[in-house]
C-alpha positions as CSV (number, residue, x, y, z in Angstrom):
1,M,114.3,91.5,151.3
2,S,111.4,92.6,149.2
3,M,111.2,92.0,145.5
4,R,112.3,95.6,144.9
5,N,115.5,95.1,146.8
6,R,118.7,94.0,145.1
7,L,121.8,92.5,146.4
8,I,125.0,93.9,144.8
9,V,128.2,91.8,145.0
10,G,131.6,93.1,144.2
11,L,134.5,90.7,143.4
12,D,138.1,91.9,143.5
13,Y,139.9,89.0,141.8
14,G,143.6,89.4,141.4
15,T,146.5,87.2,140.6
16,T,147.7,87.5,144.2
17,F,144.6,88.1,146.4
18,T,140.8,88.0,146.1
19,G,138.2,90.0,148.1
20,V,134.4,90.0,148.0
21,A,131.9,92.6,149.3
22,Y,128.2,93.0,149.1
23,C,125.4,95.4,149.9
24,E,121.7,95.8,149.5
25,S,120.1,98.2,147.1
26,S,116.4,99.2,147.8
27,G,113.7,101.3,146.1
28,T,114.2,104.0,148.7
29,G,117.2,105.4,146.9
30,R,119.5,104.7,149.9
31,N,121.8,102.4,148.1
32,G,124.9,100.7,149.5
33,E,124.7,102.3,153.0
34,Q,126.2,99.2,154.6
35,V,128.8,97.4,152.5
36,E,129.7,94.1,154.0
37,I,133.2,92.7,153.4
38,I,133.8,89.0,153.8
39,H,136.4,88.5,156.5
40,D,136.1,84.8,157.4
41,W,138.1,83.2,154.5
42,P,139.0,79.5,155.1
43,S,142.7,80.0,154.7
44,Q,145.7,80.0,157.0
45,Y,147.3,82.6,154.8
46,T,144.9,85.5,155.1
47,Q,147.2,88.2,156.5
48,I,146.1,91.4,154.8
49,G,144.5,93.9,157.2
50,M,141.5,92.2,158.9
51,K,141.5,89.1,156.6
52,E,139.5,91.0,154.0
53,K,141.3,89.1,151.2
54,V,142.3,85.6,150.6
55,P,145.2,84.4,148.4
56,S,144.2,83.6,144.9
57,E,145.2,80.0,145.2
58,I,143.6,76.7,144.7
59,T,144.8,73.3,145.8
60,Y,144.5,70.0,144.0
61,Q,145.1,66.5,145.3
62,S,147.8,64.4,143.6
63,E,145.1,62.8,141.4
64,G,144.3,66.2,140.0
65,L,141.0,66.5,141.9
66,L,140.0,69.7,143.6
67,D,141.0,69.6,147.3
68,T,138.2,71.3,149.0
69,Q,139.9,71.1,152.4
70,Q,143.0,72.8,150.9
71,R,145.4,70.3,152.4
72,G,147.5,69.6,149.3
73,E,150.3,71.5,147.6
74,A,149.1,75.0,146.7
75,A,148.9,75.8,142.9
76,K,149.2,79.5,142.6
77,I,146.9,80.7,139.8
78,F,148.7,82.1,136.8
79,R,152.1,81.3,138.3
80,E,154.1,78.3,137.0
81,L,151.0,76.6,135.6
82,S,153.1,74.7,133.1
83,R,155.4,73.3,135.8
84,S,152.7,72.2,138.3
85,R,152.0,68.4,138.2
86,Q,148.6,68.9,139.6
87,T,147.5,71.4,136.9
88,E,149.0,69.7,133.8
89,R,145.6,68.2,133.1
90,K,143.7,71.4,133.4
91,E,143.7,74.5,131.3
92,P,144.2,77.9,133.1
93,V,140.6,78.9,132.5
94,E,139.4,75.6,134.2
95,I,141.6,76.4,137.2
96,V,140.2,79.9,137.5
97,A,136.7,78.5,137.1
98,D,137.4,76.0,140.0
99,Y,138.7,78.8,142.2
100,L,135.9,81.2,141.5
101,A,133.4,78.4,142.2
102,Q,134.9,78.0,145.6
103,V,134.7,81.8,146.2
104,K,131.0,81.7,145.2
105,T,130.3,78.8,147.6
106,H,131.9,80.8,150.4
107,L,130.0,83.9,149.4
108,I,126.7,82.0,149.5
109,K,127.5,80.6,153.0
110,N,128.0,84.2,154.2
111,L,124.8,85.4,152.6
112,D,122.9,82.5,154.1
113,K,124.2,83.5,157.6
114,K,123.1,87.1,157.1
115,Y,119.8,86.6,155.2
116,G,118.8,83.0,155.7
117,K,117.7,80.8,152.8
118,T,115.3,83.5,151.6
119,L,117.6,84.8,148.8
């Protein structure tokens, strides 16, 4: 991508599901012709359409550490936060930040596949 090109990312973050899409914008005025939707979410629970969304969930290990393999007991964001043993030590904003950091990491992996490390 040249310096005049831009990458536009859209995030649909909801309390139940999250989706991410992106497209290129260039100086030619032909913006967003090919919107790419991320479909390869690392979750066994992606069941909407063609896996274009992933549950807005994050998993913590029993020690309260982020479980990047998502093997522990799921902690649904914004639901029963006060009752969850794994989230008692974290504020809701911290849980959302952890979740969105994982979404960003997955987005970057997808962008690297499409564009290489040139971004």
